[in-house]
N, C-alpha and C positions, 0 to 999 in steps of 0.2 A: 396450349395448355397443359403445362405438366401437372400429373396426378400424384398429389403426395399422400392420399389415403384411398382405401379401398373399403368398399361397404360389403360384407359378407352376411347374409339373411338365411335364418333358419325360421319355418314355421313349426310353433308348438300347438298343436289341437288346430282349431278351425280358426280361433281368435287372439291368440298372441305370436307376436313376432319379436324374434331376438336379433338385434343386427350388430354385428361385432365390427369395430371400426379401427382397420388396420393401417397405422401410419400417422401422418402430422395433420392435422386440420388447421388452416389459417386462411386469410381472408381471400387467399388465390381458388380456395376450394370449398369454401363455406357453402355457397348457393349452390352446388352439384351435389354434396352430400343432403344438404336438407332437399333439394328435390328428391334424391334417391330415397332417404329415409319416409318422406311422404308419400312415394309410388307404393310402399310397402304396406301401407294400410289399406282396408277396404273399409266399408259401412259395417261390416260384422267383427271387425277388429275390437278387441274391449283395453287391450295394453300392446305398447311398443315397449321393450327392453333394449335400451343401447348399452354395448359392453365395450367400455373405454379401456379395457384391461391391455389390450395391444397398441393401443393410442398412445404415439410416443411424445405428440406434443398437440396443445390445444392451446390457442390464441384466445383475444378478447371477442373475435367474429364468432369463434366456435361456441363461446361460451353464452353469447346472445344467440345464438341459433338454437340451443338448446333450452334457455328459456323460452324464445318464441313457440319452439316446439311444445314445451310443456303448457301455453297456454292455449295453443290452438286445439290439442287433444283435450284438454279440460273442458274446452267449451263445447267439443263434440262428445261430450262424457265418455272420453277414452282416457287411460292412463298412459304416464310416461314413467320409466325407472331406468335408472343408470346403475351401470356396476363399474366400480372400482372398487380393483384388490386392494387388502392391506398392503401397504407399503408403496403404493403406486405414488410416482411423481405428479400425478395429477390431483392428488388427493389437496394439496395446498392450495392450490389455484380453485378448486371448488369451496375451499373453507373460505378464502378471502371473497369471493364473488357472493358467498351466500348461497349458491347452487344448490350445495348439498343439503340445505335447510329448507328449500323450496320444493325440490323433487326428491320423491324417495330414492334413495342411495343405498345398495347393497354392496357385499363384498364377493359374492359369487351370483352368476346366473343362476344356479340351482337355488340360491335363498330369494332370488327376484321372484323366480318362476313360483314359487311356495307360496308367494302373497299376493298373486294375480288370479282374478276370477276366472 
């Protein structure tokens, strides 16, 4: 299986993880990306920030993954935040699907970090 995307994670404090997704997310790698994002979280985590800035492509399976992840984290009383820089080609996809209305979306990692507990 070819790897279209890479997840680069950074821990911020004890309880917030920032995961930058570089490359393309489609049905061939959505499951592995989802597994990787879930592995980053512990019971102590309060928030996961997914930085889609370096993401070149996101198909419907990637959108479904982010909706599912949002629901999973909400049930565990954890937060999901997305970072989509102004002018990103993904902005329209998030608007059409309503993901930007369901999941808190920020223009920068710094602004997402500012609102996490």
